[in-house]
Kinemage of the C-alpha trace (Angstrom):
@kinemage 1
@onewidth
@group {chain A} dominant
@subgroup {mainchain}
@vectorlist {calphas} color= white
{ca asp a 1} P 80.415 126.978 111.970
{ca asp a 2} L 77.960 126.866 109.104
{ca tyr a 3} L 79.276 123.845 107.202
{ca cys a 4} L 81.565 120.892 107.712
{ca val a 5} L 83.165 118.444 105.303
{ca phe a 6} L 84.128 114.830 105.954
{ca val a 7} L 86.403 113.168 103.396
{ca tyr a 8} L 86.742 109.371 103.275
{ca cys a 9} L 88.340 109.047 99.850
{ca val a 10} L 91.447 110.251 98.036
{ca trp a 11} L 92.126 114.000 98.106
{ca arg a 12} L 94.823 116.509 97.183
{ca leu a 13} L 95.342 120.075 98.387
{ca glu a 14} L 96.885 122.404 95.808
{ca gln a 15} L 97.815 126.049 95.365
{ca lys a 16} L 98.605 127.386 91.928
{ca lys a 17} L 100.835 124.706 90.373
{ca lys a 18} L 102.037 123.240 93.661
{ca ile a 19} L 100.743 120.226 95.578
{ca leu a 20} L 100.586 121.193 99.255
{ca ser a 21} L 99.452 117.847 100.661
{ca gly a 22} L 97.599 114.644 99.898
{ca trp a 23} L 95.591 111.959 101.619
{ca asn a 24} L 98.507 109.558 102.087
{ca glu a 25} L 101.032 111.847 103.805
{ca ser a 26} L 102.131 111.834 107.422
{ca cys a 27} L 99.393 112.864 109.838
{ca asp a 28} L 101.661 113.134 112.869
{ca ala a 29} L 99.883 115.528 115.236
{ca lys a 30} L 102.808 117.978 115.522
{ca thr a 31} L 104.958 117.682 112.420
{ca gly a 32} L 102.967 115.837 109.740
{ca asn a 33} L 102.548 117.752 106.496
{ca leu a 34} L 98.951 116.541 106.128
{ca thr a 35} L 98.158 117.831 109.624
{ca leu a 36} L 99.886 121.162 109.137
{ca gln a 37} L 98.311 121.841 105.726
{ca thr a 38} L 94.773 120.886 106.743
{ca arg a 39} L 95.033 122.883 109.970
{ca ala a 40} L 95.991 125.901 107.859
{ca leu a 41} L 92.550 125.664 106.186
{ca lys a 42} L 90.773 126.454 109.468
{ca asn a 43} L 90.243 130.169 108.777
{ca glu a 44} L 89.985 129.884 105.004
{ca ile a 45} L 86.847 131.123 103.257
{ca val a 46} L 85.265 128.894 100.624
{ca lys a 47} L 84.906 130.815 97.391
{ca asp a 48} L 83.200 128.108 95.318
{ca val a 49} L 82.403 124.399 95.266
{ca ile a 50} L 82.311 122.465 92.007
{ca leu a 51} L 80.722 119.025 91.686
{ca thr a 52} L 81.834 116.984 88.673
{ca asp a 53} L 79.817 114.489 86.654
{ca phe a 54} L 81.425 111.706 88.724
{ca phe a 55} L 80.638 113.490 92.027
{ca asp a 56} L 84.225 114.538 92.679
{ca leu a 57} L 84.461 117.803 94.612
{ca lys a 58} L 86.610 120.814 93.930
{ca ile a 59} L 86.565 123.254 96.840
{ca leu a 60} L 88.108 126.634 95.993
{ca phe a 61} L 89.296 128.949 98.767
{ca asn a 62} L 89.815 132.725 98.654
{ca ser a 63} L 93.567 132.213 99.206
{ca gly a 64} L 93.843 130.327 95.913
{ca lys a 65} L 94.097 126.914 97.575
{ca val a 66} L 92.027 124.127 96.027
{ca leu a 67} L 90.934 120.911 97.695
{ca asn a 68} L 90.313 118.216 95.091
{ca val a 69} L 88.333 115.243 96.377
{ca phe a 70} L 88.236 112.154 94.142
{ca cys a 71} L 85.475 109.568 94.642
{ca asp a 72} L 87.395 106.299 94.670
{ca val a 73} L 85.038 104.338 96.932
{ca thr a 74} L 83.122 102.568 94.169
{ca ala a 75} L 80.819 99.548 93.977
{ca glu a 76} L 83.767 97.119 93.869
{ca tyr a 77} L 85.849 98.891 96.544
{ca glu a 78} L 87.286 96.657 99.285
{ca pro a 79} L 86.441 96.432 102.099
{ca gln a 80} L 82.721 96.391 101.406
{ca ser a 81} L 82.052 98.144 104.730
{ca tyr a 82} L 83.312 101.415 103.220
{ca asp a 83} L 80.240 103.104 101.827
{ca met a 84} L 80.951 106.833 101.625
{ca asn a 85} L 83.309 109.052 99.640
{ca trp a 86} L 82.613 112.427 101.219
{ca cys a 87} L 79.938 114.248 103.167
{ca val a 88} L 79.123 117.970 103.248
{ca cys a 89} L 76.877 119.140 106.070
{ca asp a 90} L 74.867 122.335 106.363
{ca ile a 91} L 74.824 122.602 110.154
{ca arg a 92} L 72.277 125.409 110.459
{ca asn a 93} L 69.749 123.644 108.244
{ca asn a 94} L 70.508 120.229 109.774
{ca ile a 95} L 71.173 118.420 106.492
{ca cys a 96} L 74.082 116.468 105.026
{ca tyr a 97} L 74.802 115.391 101.474
{ca ser a 98} L 77.109 112.486 100.764
{ca val a 99} L 78.105 110.252 97.857
{ca asn a 100} L 78.009 106.524 98.458
{ca arg a 101} L 79.854 103.663 96.774
{ca ser a 102} L 77.110 103.401 94.127
{ca ser a 103} L 77.664 107.031 93.078
{ca val a 104} L 74.346 108.115 94.539
{ca ile a 105} L 73.869 111.340 96.466
{ca val a 106} L 72.371 110.567 99.857
{ca thr a 107} L 70.756 113.107 102.197
{ca asp a 108} L 70.558 112.746 105.951
{ca lys a 109} L 70.242 114.885 109.071
{ca tyr a 110} L 73.368 116.402 110.622
{ca ser a 111} L 74.118 114.576 113.853
{ca gly a 112} L 77.027 116.733 115.019
{ca asn a 113} L 79.579 113.926 114.909
């Protein structure tokens, strides 16, 4: 693997004009729609990544699927212990980029977690 993505905030997976799954759906290991739809991304190829002015992510896949990640962990978010919206790691170059609750991009080393 070259990259990995960790999402701690609200997200929605879409294809064309259809919502395939979202952050608040069932994650039952065998039958949950969230589980089934995210597992289906395993062999997808990322075509493009768009970062908005508010640090939301839009990850476009060759299949036409789009993962929209919305930074909702803000300065006033409860509980205060939540500090990260998402994290994208470049495994080969041992670096990760994340957006914290203050809407600041933070860099760190990839720890393999």
